[in-house]
N, C-alpha and C positions, 0 to 999 in steps of 0.2 A: 504494500500500500504506500501511497505517496501522500505528502503533505503539501497543501497549497494555501495561499492566503486569499481570503475573500472578505471584502469589507473590513480589512484590517485585522482579521482573526485567522489563525491557522486552523485548518480542518483537514481531516483524513479523507481521502478519496480512493476508490478502487480503480482497477485497470481501465474501466469504462468511463471514469470521471464522476461517478455517483458518490455522494457523501456516504460514509460508512456509519456515522453516528448522527442520527436525526436530532439529537440534543445539541449538537454544535451549530445547527441552523438558526438563523435569525431573519426576521422580516426584511431587514436592511440588505440581506444577501439576494433576495428574490429578483430585484431589478438587474443586478449584475449577472446573475445566472441566466436570466431570460435573454439579456443582450448577447450573451455568449452563444446562444443557440438561435439567434435571429428574430427574437421577439422584442421589439423596441420599447413598447409601453405596456405595462400591466394595468388593465382596466378593472373596474369593480367586478365584472364577470370573471376575469382571471382569478381575482382574489376569492370569489365565491368557491371556485373549484379548488384552489390551493388550500383554503381553510378547511374544506370538506376532507381533502386528502390527509391533512395533518391530524384532524380530529378522528377520522376513521382509522388511521394508522395507530394512533394512541389507544383506541378501543379494541382493535382487532389484532394488532401485532404484525400486520403485513400491509404493504402498499396496495390500495384498492385497484382493481382492474378497470378498464374502460367501461365495461358493462356495469360494474358496481357504481361507478361515478354517475353513469347515466340513470340507472334504475333507482338507486337510493339517494344519490346526491342531487337528482332532479335537473341535470343538464343533459339535453339530448345529444346523441352521438354526433350529429351534423354540426351542432354548435361547438362541440369539443374539437372537431377537426378545423373549424374556423378559428377558434382561439389558439390552438396549438397545432398548426399545420404539419402534416406529414409526421406520423408516429406520435400522436398526442399522448398516449400513456407514458411513453419514455420522457417526453418533454415536461409533462406535468410533474412527474416524480422528481426529475432532475431539478426543476425550479423550486419544488417544495422541500428539497434536501432529504428525500426519501430513497430507499433502495428501488431499483428497477422492479416493476411488478412481475410476479411469476408468470411465465408463459410469454413474456415479451422478448422478442429477438432483437 
């Protein structure tokens, strides 16, 4: 595992760039992480998804899948692809400082 600095704090990341300890994440990191993957501005809708991801992860112990975000989080799949183009599950987890969802390639 490697260590990188995001928003002035050192965090551990895996070989794919995902944070390995969700507790190291802070909201101030989200904009930086989003820009790294081509999302220039996080809107209120982005934050709705990111907050759901973090809360669901805390409750369930794993990163929610796209289907779970859509069915339980209340954001339809089409909107998720609009908010997080191309591979939304990976991008949502990355920005939220969570592990890549299971089954995600």
